[in-house]
C-alpha positions in Angstrom: 32.8 -184.5 66.9 32.3 -187.9 64.9 28.9 -188.8 64.0 28.5 -192.4 63.2 25.0 -193.0 61.0 24.1 -197.0 60.9 21.5 -199.4 59.0 21.5 -202.6 60.3 21.6 -205.7 58.6 18.3 -207.5 58.8 16.1 -209.7 56.3 14.2 -207.0 54.6 14.7 -208.4 51.0 16.9 -205.1 49.1 19.4 -202.8 49.8 18.9 -200.0 48.1 21.3 -197.0 49.2 20.1 -195.7 52.7 18.6 -192.3 51.0 17.8 -190.9 54.6 21.0 -191.5 56.5 22.4 -190.0 53.6 19.9 -187.1 53.8 20.8 -186.6 57.3 24.8 -186.7 56.3 24.5 -183.8 53.8 22.5 -181.8 55.9 24.4 -181.8 58.9 27.9 -181.4 56.5 26.4 -178.4 54.8 25.8 -176.6 58.5 28.6 -177.8 60.5 31.9 -178.2 58.6 33.5 -179.4 61.4 32.0 -183.0 61.8 33.3 -185.8 61.1 30.5 -188.1 59.4 30.9 -191.9 59.2 28.0 -194.0 57.5 27.7 -198.0 57.9 24.9 -199.7 55.7 25.5 -203.4 57.7 22.6 -204.4 55.4 24.5 -203.8 52.2 27.4 -205.8 53.7 25.6 -208.6 55.1 27.7 -207.8 58.3 26.9 -210.0 61.3 26.5 -208.9 64.5 30.2 -209.2 65.1 31.4 -207.0 62.2 28.9 -204.6 63.4 29.9 -204.3 67.1 34.0 -204.4 65.7 33.3 -201.5 63.2 31.5 -199.4 66.2 34.7 -200.1 68.7 37.0 -199.0 65.8 34.7 -195.9 65.0 35.2 -194.6 68.2 31.7 -191.9 67.5 30.9 -189.4 70.2 27.2 -189.9 68.6 25.5 -192.7 67.3 22.3 -192.4 64.6 20.4 -195.8 63.9 17.9 -195.9 61.4 15.0 -198.8 61.1 11.6 -199.8 59.5 9.2 -201.5 62.1 10.3 -205.1 60.6 14.0 -204.0 61.5 13.1 -203.1 65.1 14.8 -206.4 66.9 18.1 -205.5 64.8 18.1 -201.8 65.4 17.4 -202.7 69.4 20.5 -204.9 69.1 22.8 -202.5 67.5 22.0 -200.0 70.3 22.8 -202.4 73.0 26.0 -202.6 71.3 26.9 -199.6 71.3 25.7 -198.8 75.0 28.1 -202.1 75.9 31.0 -200.5 74.3 30.6 -196.5 75.0 28.0 -196.2 78.0 28.1 -192.8 77.6 27.9 -191.8 73.9 24.3 -190.7 73.0 22.3 -193.1 70.9 19.6 -191.9 68.4 16.7 -194.0 67.1 15.2 -192.4 63.4 13.4 -193.8 60.7 10.1 -195.1 60.2 10.1 -197.3 63.8 10.1 -194.8 66.5 7.6 -192.8 63.8 5.4 -195.5 63.8 5.4 -197.1 67.2 7.2 -195.0 69.4 5.8 -197.1 72.7 7.5 -200.2 71.6 10.6 -198.2 70.9 10.8 -196.3 73.9 10.8 -199.4 76.5 14.6 -199.6 74.9 17.1 -197.3 77.4 19.5 -198.1 74.8 17.8 -195.5 73.0 18.5 -191.8 74.7 16.6 -190.3 71.8 14.0 -191.1 69.3 13.2 -188.7 66.6 10.1 -188.7 64.8 9.4 -187.6 61.1 12.1 -185.7 59.6 15.3 -185.9 60.7 17.4 -183.0 59.4 16.1 -180.0 62.1 15.9 -182.2 64.8 19.4 -183.8 64.6 21.5 -180.8 63.9 19.9 -179.4 66.9 20.3 -182.1 69.1 24.4 -181.7 68.2 24.2 -178.1 69.4 22.4 -179.5 72.4 25.3 -182.1 73.2 27.9 -179.9 72.4 26.6 -176.9 74.6 25.3 -178.7 77.5 21.8 -177.6 76.4 18.3 -179.0 77.7 17.0 -181.3 74.9 13.3 -180.2 75.6 14.2 -177.2 73.2 14.2 -179.7 70.5 10.7 -180.1 68.8 10.4 -183.3 67.3 12.1 -186.0 69.4 11.5 -188.3 72.9 14.2 -188.5 75.3 14.7 -189.9 78.4 14.9 -187.4 81.9 15.1 -188.9 85.2 13.5 -192.4 84.1 10.8 -190.8 81.9 10.1 -190.5 78.5 9.6 -186.9 77.3 8.1 -185.7 74.1 8.6 -182.4 72.7 6.0 -182.6 70.0 5.8 -182.2 66.5 9.2 -181.6 64.6 10.2 -178.7 63.2 10.9 -179.3 59.0 12.4 -177.4 56.4 9.4 -175.8 54.3 11.2 -175.3 51.4 12.7 -178.6 50.4 15.3 -177.0 47.7 17.2 -175.6 50.4 17.8 -179.2 52.1 21.5 -180.4 50.3 21.6 -183.1 48.2 22.3 -186.6 49.8 25.8 -186.8 50.7 26.6 -190.1 48.6 30.3 -189.3 48.3 30.2 -190.8 51.6 29.4 -194.6 50.5 31.2 -196.7 48.1 28.1 -197.0 45.6 29.4 -199.6 43.8 28.4 -201.9 46.6 25.0 -201.1 45.2 25.4 -201.2 41.8 27.1 -204.4 41.0 27.8 -207.8 42.4 30.8 -208.4 44.7 31.8 -211.1 47.1 30.2 -211.1 50.1 27.5 -208.5 49.6 23.8 -208.7 48.4 22.6 -208.1 45.4 19.0 -208.8 44.7 18.3 -209.0 40.7 15.4 -206.6 39.8 14.1 -207.7 36.6 12.1 -204.2 35.9 15.3 -202.3 36.8 16.7 -201.2 33.4 20.7 -200.6 34.3 22.7 -201.1 37.2 23.6 -197.5 37.9 20.3 -196.7 39.6 19.6 -194.2 42.2 16.7 -192.8 44.4 15.2 -189.5 44.3 12.7 -187.4 46.2 11.4 -184.5 44.4 8.7 -183.8 47.2 8.0 -184.7 50.8 4.6 -185.3 52.3 1.3 -186.6 51.2 -2.3 -184.7 51.8 -4.6 -188.2 51.6 -5.8 -189.7 54.7 -5.5 -193.6 53.8 -6.0 -195.2 57.3 -3.3 -197.4 56.8 -0.7 -195.7 55.5 2.6 -193.9 57.3 2.5 -190.3 57.8 6.6 -190.0 58.0 7.1 -186.3 55.8 3.3 -185.5 57.2 0.0 -184.3 55.4 1.6 -181.2 53.9 3.4 -181.8 50.6 6.1 -179.6 50.1 7.7 -179.3 46.5 11.1 -179.2 45.3 11.3 -177.0 41.9 11.3 -178.6 38.9 14.7 -176.8 38.4 15.7 -177.8 41.8 15.3 -181.5 40.7 16.9 -181.4 37.4 20.0 -180.1 39.0 20.1 -183.3 41.0 19.7 -185.5 37.9 23.0 -184.0 36.3 24.7 -184.1 39.5 23.8 -187.7 39.5 25.2 -188.0 36.3 27.9 -186.2 36.1 29.6 -187.4 39.5 28.7 -190.6 39.9 27.9 -191.9 36.4 24.0 -192.8 37.4 21.9 -194.4 34.5 18.8 -194.7 36.1 16.3 -193.0 38.6 14.1 -194.2 40.8 11.4 -191.1 41.8 10.0 -192.2 45.1 7.7 -189.6 46.2 4.6 -190.4 48.3 2.5 -188.7 45.6 4.6 -187.6 42.6 2.4 -186.5 40.5 -0.3 -184.4 43.2 0.9 -181.4 41.1 0.4 -182.7 37.7 1.7 -179.3 36.1 4.7 -179.4 38.2 5.4 -183.3 36.9 5.2 -182.1 33.3 7.7 -179.1 33.9 10.0 -181.9 35.1 9.5 -184.3 32.3 9.7 -181.2 30.0 12.9 -180.1 31.3 14.5 -183.9 31.3 13.8 -183.9 27.7 15.2 -180.5 27.1 18.5 -181.4 28.7 18.5 -184.7 27.1 19.7 -186.6 30.1 19.3 -190.1 28.4 18.1 -191.3 31.5 15.9 -193.9 32.2 13.3 -193.7 35.1 10.7 -195.3 37.1 7.8 -194.9 39.9 8.3 -198.1 42.4 6.0 -196.4 45.0 2.9 -196.1 43.0 1.5 -192.7 41.4 -1.8 -191.9 42.2 -3.7 -192.9 39.1 -6.9 -190.7 38.9 -4.5 -187.8 39.5 -2.5 -188.7 36.0 -3.7 -187.5 32.3 -2.7 -188.3 29.4 -0.6 -185.5 28.6 1.4 -186.6 31.8 1.8 -189.7 30.3 3.2 -189.0 27.0 5.7 -186.7 28.4 6.8 -189.3 31.1 7.4 -191.7 27.9 9.6 -189.2 26.2 11.3 -188.4 28.9 12.6 -192.0 29.5 9.7 -193.4 31.8 9.9 -197.2 31.4 7.8 -198.2 34.6 5.0 -197.0 36.7 2.9 -198.6 39.5 -0.4 -197.7 40.1 -1.4 -197.8 43.6 -4.9 -199.4 43.3 -5.4 -201.5 46.8 -9.0 -202.1 46.5 -11.2 -202.6 43.5 -14.4 -201.8 46.0 -15.9 -198.5 45.9 -16.9 -199.3 49.4 -13.6 -200.3 50.7 -12.1 -197.3 48.9 -14.2 -195.1 51.0 -13.8 -197.3 54.4 -9.9 -196.8 54.2 -10.3 -192.7 52.7 -8.5 -193.4 49.9 -11.3 -192.6 47.6 -9.8 -193.5 44.3 -12.1 -192.8 40.9 -11.8 -196.7 39.9 -12.8 -195.8 36.2 -10.3 -193.3 36.0 -7.7 -195.2 37.1 -8.7 -198.2 34.9 -8.6 -196.1 31.7 -5.2 -194.4 32.5 -3.7 -197.8 33.4 -4.7 -198.9 30.0 -3.4 -195.5 28.5 -0.1 -196.1 30.2 0.1 -199.4 29.1 -0.6 -198.7 25.4 2.2 -196.4 25.4 4.5 -199.4 26.0 5.2 -198.5 29.3 5.4 -201.2 31.5 2.3 -200.8 34.1 2.3 -202.6 37.9 -0.7 -202.5 40.4 -0.9 -202.8 44.1 -3.7 -204.5 45.4 -4.5 -205.6 49.3 -6.7 -208.1 50.5 -8.3 -208.5 53.8 -9.8 -205.2 55.2 -11.4 -205.4 58.5 -15.2 -205.9 56.7 -14.2 -206.6 53.7 -16.7 -209.4 51.8 -15.3 -212.0 49.7 -17.4 -211.0 46.7 -15.2 -207.2 47.4 -12.0 -209.2 47.3 -13.0 -210.7 43.9 -14.1 -207.2 42.7 -10.1 -206.3 43.6 -9.2 -209.3 42.0 -11.1 -208.9 38.8 -10.2 -205.2 38.5 -6.5 -206.5 38.4 -7.3 -209.4 35.6 -9.4 -207.2 33.5 -6.7 -204.3 33.8 -3.5 -204.0 30.9 -1.4 -204.2 34.1 1.8 -205.9 33.5 2.3 -207.0 36.7 0.4 -207.1 39.9 1.2 -207.2 43.6 -1.2 -208.9 46.0 -0.7 -207.9 49.7 -2.3 -208.9 52.7 -3.3 -205.7 54.5 -0.7 -204.9 57.2 -1.7 -201.5 58.4 1.2 -199.2 59.7 1.6 -198.8 63.7 0.0 -195.7 64.7 -2.0 -195.5 61.8 -5.8 -195.2 62.2 -6.9 -198.7 61.0 -3.8 -200.1 63.1 -5.4 -198.4 66.3 -9.0 -199.6 65.5 -7.8 -202.8 65.4 -6.0 -203.0 69.0 -9.1 -201.3 70.5 -11.0 -204.7 69.1 -8.6 -206.5 70.3 -6.2 -207.9 67.9 -2.8 -209.2 68.7 -1.0 -206.4 66.2 2.4 -207.7 67.5 1.8 -211.1 66.3 0.6 -209.5 63.3 3.6 -208.2 62.6 5.8 -211.1 63.6 3.9 -213.0 61.2 4.6 -210.6 58.2 4.8 -212.3 54.6 3.5 -215.6 56.0 -0.8 -214.3 55.9 -1.8 -216.9 58.3 -3.1 -214.2 60.5 -5.0 -210.7 59.2 -7.5 -208.2 60.1 -10.3 -209.4 58.8 -13.5 -209.9 61.2 -15.6 -212.4 59.3 -13.1 -214.0 56.3 -10.6 -216.6 57.9 -6.9 -216.3 57.1 -7.4 -219.8 55.3 -9.8 -218.3 52.6 -8.0 -215.0 52.1 -4.6 -216.8 51.3 -6.4 -219.1 49.1 -7.7 -215.6 46.9 -4.5 -214.6 46.8 -3.0 -217.4 45.6 -5.8 -217.6 43.2 -5.3 -214.2 42.0 -1.5 -214.8 41.5 -2.4 -217.8 39.3 -5.4 -216.1 37.4 -2.7 -213.2 36.6 0.5 -214.3 35.6 -0.7 -217.6 34.0 -2.1 -215.5 31.3 -0.6 -216.0 27.8 -1.1 -212.9 26.6 -0.2 -211.0 29.7 2.9 -213.6 29.7 3.8 -212.0 26.3 3.4 -208.3 27.6 5.4 -208.7 30.3 8.3 -210.4 28.7 7.9 -207.5 26.2 8.2 -205.0 28.8 11.1 -206.4 31.1 14.3 -205.3 30.4 16.1 -208.4 32.6 15.0 -211.2 30.7 17.3 -213.6 32.7 15.7 -212.8 35.8 12.1 -212.3 34.7 12.0 -216.0 33.9 13.9 -217.3 36.9 11.4 -215.3 39.1 8.1 -216.8 37.0 9.6 -220.2 37.1 9.6 -219.4 41.1 6.3 -218.1 41.0 4.7 -221.1 39.1 6.5 -223.2 41.3 5.4 -222.0 44.5 1.6 -221.4 43.0 1.5 -225.1 42.5 3.0 -226.1 45.8 0.2 -223.8 47.6 2.9 -222.1 49.1 3.2 -218.0 49.1 5.3 -215.5 47.6 
């Protein structure tokens, strides 16, 4: 049986290796040695529709799996249509964040025979058995499928309770140099924060117990931790087999278990990996302590993002993040004092947020020692509590998503979009056009050339009154 796994080409402005597909490939290969697995990353290849179609035709797959973010829905639908046009009888399975967060929209497309919700390893392996033996797919939990023209959902998926049992991603199925260095026709977005080209993402846990009303729930609310030893084994393997120089830990909350996080740092120091690493997804600031920060620095950490979202205590309660803001400010400043580059994530435009509360958020960023700050207009994930509340309030969420990045629409009930847009522009200007902060950014940023190029672009757009 030949399995073709596809990540569509889209306007998502980055092309890191598709870790979700590679986990699936590694899991399938571990349990089914007779499978032939092919992975086509159309995003990194910048592959136009014709090239994707030709790849599918030459592949002659027995099963096709497609992964997509919600903002890649159009490309996912187009790819599924190509498969069905070429091979009408081949099952097409949609996975990734899109079907998990918006199954209703995804389910309208009859080119998708199956949709997998949440983690895909167990459901996909079970589906292959169904295809081979002609069994009823209703026995597979965590999917939606078509039967006599109706969509049938099978409830929550079975997941691997012990993530140490999940094989490492099948990185050997990709040409990783496509992601590590510029080459003709390939996408290469230079990240000024990244220290080395040969960088790789790592999950050390799955799931998040917090109840933030805007955030995805792909991995569930029960956090499952890999043991520190298992994480270290993967780091050693990545360095030995692929020459990896840098790691991005992309857990939802890497530091949820502080003692486990410290143990990972201790083992990295003990093994003298000489790996640089960062936390791009955002750590929980009030789950940090000074000892962990010091261990991270010694182990090779050079960049941390803290997800603050709002500087208003009332908004913290409204969105159910309930971050302890005083403690967050303390740990941000302590981290920066250790010469670790610190970024902050902030959001504006909560449903009944006032202008004064937006200023609280901006002031929190300005008064902190964050080296960088990202100010987003709130866009909740489909299927979340905040998203559903907006639908009930009559807000056109499809229009909000199609407008993503243009910030001409938002969820605020009382503050016009034009005012939020103006506040966001002011926040960028005040934050970045500060001489002391500019020096600190320059001092802690590895890629000076890319930094200066990006800052010049930011300055030009700011003075033109455009968005970032």
